[in-house]
C-alpha positions in Angstrom: 9.4 -28.3 15.8 6.7 -28.1 13.2 4.1 -29.6 15.6 4.7 -26.8 18.2 3.5 -24.1 15.7 0.0 -25.6 15.7 -0.5 -25.0 19.4 -1.2 -21.3 18.8 -4.0 -19.8 16.8 -3.0 -17.7 13.8 -4.1 -14.0 14.1 -7.0 -13.0 11.9 -6.2 -11.7 8.4 -7.4 -8.2 9.4 -4.8 -8.1 12.2 -2.0 -9.2 9.9 -3.1 -6.6 7.4 -3.1 -3.9 10.0 0.3 -4.9 11.4 1.8 -5.0 7.9 0.5 -1.5 7.2 2.0 -0.2 10.4 5.4 -1.8 9.7 5.1 -0.5 6.1 4.8 3.0 7.4 7.7 2.5 9.8 9.8 1.2 6.9 10.5 4.8 5.9 13.6 6.1 7.7 12.1 9.6 8.1 8.9 8.3 9.6 10.8 5.8 11.8 13.0 8.7 13.0 9.8 10.8 13.8 8.3 8.0 15.8 11.6 7.5 17.6 11.8 11.2 18.5 8.1 11.1 19.7 8.7 7.9 21.7 11.0 10.1 23.8 8.4 12.8 24.3 6.0 15.1 22.5 7.1 17.6 20.0 5.7 20.1 17.5 6.3 20.0 13.7 9.1 22.6 13.7 10.9 20.7 16.5 10.5 17.4 14.6 11.8 19.0 11.4 14.9 20.2 13.2 15.5 16.9 14.9 15.0 14.7 11.8 16.6 17.1 9.4 13.6 17.3 7.1 11.7 20.2 5.5 8.6 21.3 7.4 6.1 20.3 4.6 7.7 16.8 4.3 7.6 16.2 8.1 3.9 17.4 8.1 3.1 14.9 5.4 4.8 12.1 7.3 2.9 13.1 10.4 -0.4 13.1 8.5 0.3 9.5 7.4 1.3 8.3 10.8 -1.7 10.0 12.3 -4.1 8.4 9.8 -2.6 5.0 10.7 -3.1 5.7 14.4 0.6 5.5 15.2 0.7 9.1 16.4 -1.8 11.6 17.8 -1.8 15.3 18.2 -3.3 18.0 20.4 -3.5 21.7 20.1 -1.4 23.8 22.5 -2.1 27.4 21.8 -1.3 28.0 18.2 0.8 24.9 17.7 0.0 21.3 17.1 1.9 19.0 19.5 2.4 15.4 18.4 3.0 12.3 20.5 2.8 8.5 20.4 -0.2 7.4 22.4 0.4 3.6 22.0 3.0 2.2 24.5 3.3 -0.9 22.4 4.5 1.1 19.4 6.9 2.9 21.6 8.3 -0.4 22.9 8.7 -1.9 19.4 10.5 1.2 18.0 12.7 1.6 21.1 13.6 -2.1 21.0 14.4 -2.3 17.3 16.3 0.9 17.1 18.1 0.3 20.4 19.2 -3.2 19.4 20.5 -2.1 16.0 22.3 0.9 17.6 24.0 -1.4 20.1 25.0 -3.8 17.3 26.4 -0.9 15.3 28.5 0.3 18.3 29.9 -3.2 18.8 30.8 -3.4 15.1 32.5 0.0 15.5 34.6 -1.3 18.4 35.7 -4.3 16.5 36.9 -2.4 13.5 
């Protein structure tokens, strides 16, 4: 009902802007794949490049954008930089969306 929507306060414009920017970054299949892999555990750039099938420089650029947006973080481990998702809410959203779509795709495959 239209009246029910007025019971909740709308989020501030800044919050909507920040959420839209985060979803915009995740709209790239390569970046979404990177976050998906990192939601399963930390990984370095070469491991990510191997998993997502991208060139090292391209994966590094994606990681830089995700890091600037605060979606991933990194730490130094010896000579390598290890990346991880530090926000459990981002992990939940990515796992939920990708998991649901994967399940739908499997169901479609069974029905074909």
